[in-house]
C-alpha positions as CSV (number, residue, x, y, z in Angstrom):
1,M,99.0,115.9,93.8
2,K,97.3,116.3,90.5
3,P,95.5,113.2,89.3
4,I,97.5,113.1,86.0
5,I,100.6,112.6,88.1
6,A,99.2,110.8,91.1
7,V,97.6,107.9,89.2
8,P,100.7,106.7,87.2
9,A,102.9,107.4,90.2
10,V,100.9,105.2,92.6
11,A,100.6,102.5,89.9
12,A,104.4,102.5,89.3
13,L,105.1,102.2,93.0
14,V,102.8,99.3,93.4
15,Y,104.0,97.6,90.3
16,R,107.6,97.8,91.5
17,A,106.7,96.2,94.8
18,Y,104.9,93.5,92.9
19,S,107.6,92.8,90.3
20,R,110.4,92.8,92.9
21,K,108.4,90.8,95.4
22,S,109.5,93.2,98.1
23,L,106.0,93.1,99.6
24,T,103.5,90.4,100.4
25,L,100.0,90.5,98.8
26,F,98.5,92.2,101.9
27,G,101.6,94.4,102.0
28,I,101.0,95.6,98.5
29,L,97.3,96.3,99.2
30,T,98.3,98.3,102.3
31,A,101.0,100.1,100.4
32,F,98.4,101.0,97.7
33,V,96.1,102.6,100.3
34,T,99.0,104.4,101.9
35,A,100.1,105.7,98.6
36,V,96.6,107.0,97.8
37,V,96.5,108.8,101.1
38,H,99.8,110.5,100.4
39,A,98.7,111.3,96.8
40,I,95.4,113.0,97.7
41,H,97.3,115.8,99.5
42,P,97.7,118.8,97.2
43,W,101.4,118.9,97.8
44,S,103.6,116.3,96.0
45,V,106.3,116.3,98.6
46,F,104.7,113.7,100.9
47,F,104.2,111.2,98.2
48,T,107.7,111.8,97.1
49,L,109.0,111.2,100.7
50,L,107.1,107.9,100.8
51,T,108.7,106.9,97.4
52,V,112.2,107.9,98.5
53,F,111.8,106.0,101.8
54,F,110.6,102.9,99.9
55,L,113.3,102.9,97.3
56,S,116.1,103.6,99.8
57,G,114.9,100.8,102.0
58,T,114.7,98.4,99.1
59,F,118.2,99.4,97.9
60,A,119.7,99.0,101.4
61,T,118.1,95.6,101.8
62,K,119.4,94.4,98.5
63,V,123.0,95.6,99.3
64,K,123.3,93.7,102.6
65,H,121.1,90.7,101.9
66,D,123.9,88.2,101.2
67,I,126.1,89.4,104.0
68,K,123.2,89.4,106.5
69,A,122.3,85.9,105.5
70,K,125.7,84.8,106.8
71,L,125.5,86.8,110.0
72,T,122.0,86.0,111.2
73,Q,119.4,83.2,110.8
74,S,115.6,83.3,110.4
75,A,113.2,81.9,113.0
76,N,112.6,78.8,110.9
77,G,116.2,77.8,111.2
78,A,117.3,78.9,107.7
79,T,120.0,81.5,107.0
80,G,119.1,85.1,107.6
81,G,118.2,87.8,105.1
82,E,115.1,89.9,104.6
83,G,112.1,88.4,102.9
84,A,109.0,90.2,101.5
85,R,107.6,92.7,103.9
86,N,104.0,92.4,105.1
87,H,101.2,94.9,105.8
88,I,102.2,95.3,109.4
89,Q,105.7,96.4,108.5
90,V,104.2,98.9,106.0
91,L,101.9,100.4,108.6
92,A,104.7,100.5,111.2
93,N,106.7,103.0,109.1
94,S,103.9,105.0,107.4
95,L,100.8,105.0,109.7
96,T,101.8,108.1,111.7
97,A,102.6,110.0,108.6
98,S,99.3,108.9,106.9
99,I,97.3,110.2,109.9
100,L,99.1,113.5,109.9
101,I,98.7,113.9,106.1
102,L,95.0,113.4,106.4
103,L,94.8,116.0,109.2
104,H,96.9,118.5,107.3
105,A,94.8,118.0,104.1
106,W,91.6,118.5,106.2
107,Q,93.1,121.7,107.7
108,L,93.9,123.1,104.3
109,Q,90.4,122.2,103.2
110,K,88.9,124.0,106.2
111,E,91.1,127.1,105.5
112,G,89.9,127.1,101.9
113,T,93.5,126.7,100.5
114,H,93.3,123.0,99.5
115,S,92.8,123.7,95.8
116,Q,94.7,127.0,95.5
117,N,97.8,126.9,93.2
118,D,99.6,129.6,95.1
119,Q,99.4,127.9,98.5
120,C,102.6,127.8,100.5
121,W,104.0,126.8,104.0
122,R,104.4,129.9,106.1
123,R,107.1,129.8,108.7
124,G,105.6,129.5,112.2
125,S,102.5,127.6,111.1
126,D,101.4,124.1,110.2
127,V,103.5,122.0,112.6
128,L,101.9,119.0,111.1
129,V,104.3,119.3,108.2
130,V,107.2,119.0,110.6
131,G,105.7,115.8,112.1
132,I,105.2,114.2,108.6
133,V,108.8,114.9,107.5
134,A,110.1,113.8,110.9
135,N,108.3,110.5,110.6
136,Y,110.1,109.6,107.3
137,A,113.4,111.1,108.4
138,A,113.3,108.8,111.4
139,T,112.1,105.7,109.6
140,C,114.5,106.1,106.7
141,A,117.4,106.7,109.1
142,D,116.4,103.6,111.2
143,T,116.1,101.5,108.0
144,L,119.5,102.5,106.6
145,S,121.1,102.3,110.0
146,S,119.9,98.7,110.6
147,E,120.2,97.5,107.1
148,L,123.7,98.9,106.3
149,G,125.0,99.0,109.9
150,I,125.3,95.3,109.8
151,L,128.0,95.6,107.1
152,S,130.3,97.2,109.7
153,R,133.6,95.4,110.1
154,S,133.6,96.2,113.8
155,K,131.3,94.5,116.2
156,P,128.3,96.6,117.4
157,R,128.0,97.8,121.0
158,L,124.8,97.7,123.0
159,V,123.4,101.3,123.1
160,T,122.3,100.9,126.7
161,A,125.7,99.5,127.7
162,P,128.4,100.8,125.3
163,W,131.1,98.7,126.9
164,R,129.4,95.5,125.8
165,F,129.8,94.0,122.4
166,V,126.9,92.2,120.8
167,P,126.4,90.0,117.8
168,P,125.4,91.7,114.5
169,G,121.7,92.1,114.2
170,T,121.1,92.5,117.9
171,N,118.3,94.9,118.8
172,G,120.0,97.9,120.4
173,G,123.3,97.2,118.8
174,V,125.0,100.3,117.3
175,S,128.2,101.0,115.4
176,L,129.8,104.1,113.9
177,S,128.9,102.8,110.4
178,G,125.3,102.3,111.4
179,L,125.0,105.8,113.0
180,S,126.5,107.3,109.9
181,A,124.1,105.5,107.7
182,G,121.2,106.7,109.9
183,L,122.4,110.3,109.6
184,L,122.5,109.8,105.8
185,G,119.0,108.5,105.8
186,G,117.7,111.4,107.8
187,F,119.5,113.8,105.5
188,I,118.1,112.2,102.3
189,I,114.5,112.8,103.6
190,A,115.4,116.3,104.9
191,I,116.9,117.6,101.7
192,T,114.1,116.0,99.6
193,S,111.5,117.8,101.7
194,T,113.4,121.1,101.5
195,L,113.6,120.9,97.7
196,L,109.9,120.1,97.3
197,I,108.0,121.9,100.1
198,P,106.3,125.1,98.8
199,F,108.0,127.5,101.3
200,C,106.5,131.0,101.6
201,D,108.5,134.1,101.3
202,N,108.9,134.5,105.1
203,W,111.4,131.7,105.0
204,S,115.0,132.9,104.5
205,F,117.7,130.7,103.0
206,I,119.4,130.3,106.4
207,E,116.2,129.2,108.0
208,K,115.7,126.6,105.3
209,V,119.2,125.3,105.9
210,R,118.5,125.1,109.7
211,Y,115.2,123.3,109.0
212,T,117.1,120.8,106.8
213,Q,119.7,120.2,109.6
214,V,117.1,119.8,112.3
215,M,115.1,117.3,110.2
216,A,118.3,115.3,109.5
217,L,119.2,115.2,113.2
218,A,115.6,114.2,114.0
219,G,116.1,111.2,111.7
220,L,119.3,110.3,113.5
221,G,117.6,110.8,116.9
222,G,114.9,108.4,115.7
223,S,117.4,105.8,114.8
224,I,119.0,106.0,118.2
225,L,115.6,106.0,119.9
226,D,114.7,102.8,118.0
227,S,117.9,101.2,119.3
228,V,117.1,102.1,122.9
229,L,113.6,100.9,122.6
230,G,114.8,97.7,120.9
231,A,117.4,97.1,123.6
232,V,114.9,97.5,126.4
233,L,111.5,96.4,125.1
234,Q,112.4,93.9,122.4
235,A,114.0,90.5,123.0
236,S,117.1,89.7,120.9
237,V,117.1,85.9,120.6
238,V,120.4,84.1,119.9
239,D,121.0,80.6,118.7
240,V,123.3,79.1,121.4
241,H,125.0,76.8,118.9
242,S,126.0,79.3,116.3
243,G,125.9,82.5,118.3
244,K,123.8,84.2,115.6
245,V,120.8,86.4,116.2
246,V,117.5,84.8,115.2
247,E,115.1,87.0,113.3
248,G,111.4,86.6,113.3
249,A,109.6,86.6,110.0
250,G,107.8,89.8,109.2
251,G,109.2,91.6,112.2
252,R,107.4,89.3,114.6
253,K,108.7,87.9,117.9
254,V,110.9,84.8,117.9
255,L,109.8,81.7,119.9
256,V,112.4,80.9,122.5
257,H,111.2,77.7,124.1
258,G,109.0,74.9,122.8
259,H,108.1,71.3,122.9
260,P,107.2,68.8,120.1
261,M,103.6,68.3,120.9
262,H,100.4,68.9,118.8
263,F,97.0,69.6,120.2
264,K,95.1,67.6,117.7
265,A,97.0,64.4,118.5
266,E,96.3,64.9,122.2
267,A,92.6,65.4,121.5
268,E,92.5,62.2,119.5
269,L,94.2,60.4,122.4
270,R,91.7,61.7,124.9
271,S,88.8,60.7,122.7
272,R,90.1,57.1,122.8
273,V,90.0,57.1,126.6
274,G,86.4,56.3,127.4
275,P,84.5,55.5,130.6
276,G,84.6,51.9,132.0
277,E,88.2,51.1,131.2
278,G,89.2,50.9,134.8
279,R,92.8,51.5,135.9
280,D,94.0,51.7,132.3
281,A,91.6,54.5,131.6
282,I,92.8,56.4,134.7
283,A,96.4,55.9,133.7
284,K,95.8,57.0,130.1
285,T,93.7,60.0,131.3
286,S,96.5,61.0,133.7
287,A,99.1,60.8,130.9
288,V,96.9,62.9,128.6
289,D,96.2,65.5,131.3
290,S,99.9,65.8,132.0
291,G,100.5,66.3,128.3
292,L,97.7,68.8,128.0
293,D,99.1,70.8,131.0
294,E,102.5,70.9,129.3
295,S,100.9,71.7,125.9
296,A,99.0,74.6,127.5
297,K,102.2,76.0,128.8
298,V,103.7,75.8,125.4
299,S,100.7,77.4,123.8
300,R,100.8,80.3,126.2
301,T,104.5,80.7,125.5
302,M,104.0,80.6,121.8
303,Q,101.1,83.1,121.9
304,R,103.3,85.5,123.9
305,A,105.9,85.1,121.2
306,G,103.3,86.2,118.6
307,A,102.3,82.8,117.2
308,S,98.8,81.5,116.9
309,G,97.4,79.0,119.4
310,A,97.4,76.3,116.7
311,A,101.1,76.7,115.9
312,V,103.3,73.7,116.5
313,A,106.5,74.2,118.4
314,D,109.7,72.3,117.5
315,A,112.6,71.1,119.4
316,Q,115.1,73.5,117.9
317,H,113.6,76.3,120.0
318,E,115.3,74.8,123.1
319,S,118.6,76.0,121.7
320,R,117.6,79.6,121.8
321,E,118.0,82.2,124.5
322,I,117.2,85.8,125.0
323,A,120.5,87.7,125.1
324,V,119.3,91.3,125.3
325,G,116.1,93.0,126.2
326,H,112.6,92.1,127.5
327,D,110.1,90.2,125.4
328,I,107.4,93.0,125.4
329,L,107.2,94.4,121.9
330,D,108.1,93.0,118.5
331,N,110.1,94.9,115.9
332,N,107.0,96.3,114.2
333,A,105.6,97.8,117.4
334,V,109.0,99.3,118.3
335,N,109.2,100.9,114.8
336,L,105.7,102.4,115.1
337,L,106.4,103.7,118.7
338,M,109.6,105.2,117.5
339,A,108.1,106.9,114.5
340,A,105.2,108.3,116.4
341,S,107.4,109.5,119.3
342,V,109.8,111.4,116.9
343,S,106.9,113.0,115.0
344,V,105.1,114.2,118.2
345,A,108.4,115.4,119.7
346,S,109.3,117.3,116.5
347,M,105.9,119.0,116.4
348,L,106.1,119.9,120.1
349,G,109.5,121.4,119.5
350,A,108.2,123.4,116.5
351,C,105.4,124.7,118.7
352,W,107.9,125.8,121.3
353,I,110.2,127.5,118.8
354,W,107.4,129.2,117.0
355,D,105.5,130.1,120.1
356,L,102.4,128.2,119.1
357,P,99.9,126.4,121.3
358,F,100.4,122.7,121.6
359,S,96.9,122.3,120.3
360,S,98.3,123.1,116.9
361,I,99.2,119.4,116.7
362,L,95.5,118.5,116.5
363,P,93.8,121.3,114.6
364,L,90.3,120.3,115.2
């Protein structure tokens, strides 16, 4: 992008995130760096895709916030609803695209076409473009699917077991409304890219239409893949009293089991147990050791759940259980894996259709 356009555009995007409090401080800083990476590419399309994705996600979150607050609850026991997104969530959706954008800009620089005004995208070349668009088609589709799908009046079904109904907000839960919203998200990114990408003359109108359709379907495929990954690799934790899905702050894992015990208090108790106190010392030491053993177990559980070792568990976690999936990845890792998979698969597909070597993905 030209600096006269890029500078105010990046500033406007960051200011909107700050004024609406849609991102945390580190989230804003990460979004700024991401926006700069997108803006340094000579084509304006990629920065526009980032902006469209950000605005559509913000709109979808605002539309369903009140309803979601009634259907789910947060990990701290409050009602559900999306808070400000952090830097990890920003990277989960944009990191793959940012890497591909830098590679494509470097490729144009190597070819000597980075600063040319008449540069265009020839059909049968630059599969990196396909990967970048596919990333945002998939992430936008997944965002609209998950954010708007929860508004469905019918209960979602588990994607890996369609005969099973699951609570709204369950990882892997799909509905017709959610899939439709996912297709819409993929189409929004696809048609935006079609309107702004500088196609060369060897692209016919029909071929551009097919490209748009394929990118929209890639977005829908990404949304479905995210549901499958979420159903298998991500734990959906349910509060056994209310039956509502418990969501971790910032897309992190949710602690399932805990115990009201604090390491500092135990350390102080141990320090009071000194040598030469006879049987009382032995009894006190045994009690502390028992507590420390239990505390260590809690610590390991909490660390596996994504908490720090100094975090304090509370008794409410005993009322939670994993209803679906395995506690392997958190929501951010699932999103990143999905986006990267769709981008790579789309580029491999483009290589196959255009009869290009798979090495075209990494033009080193």
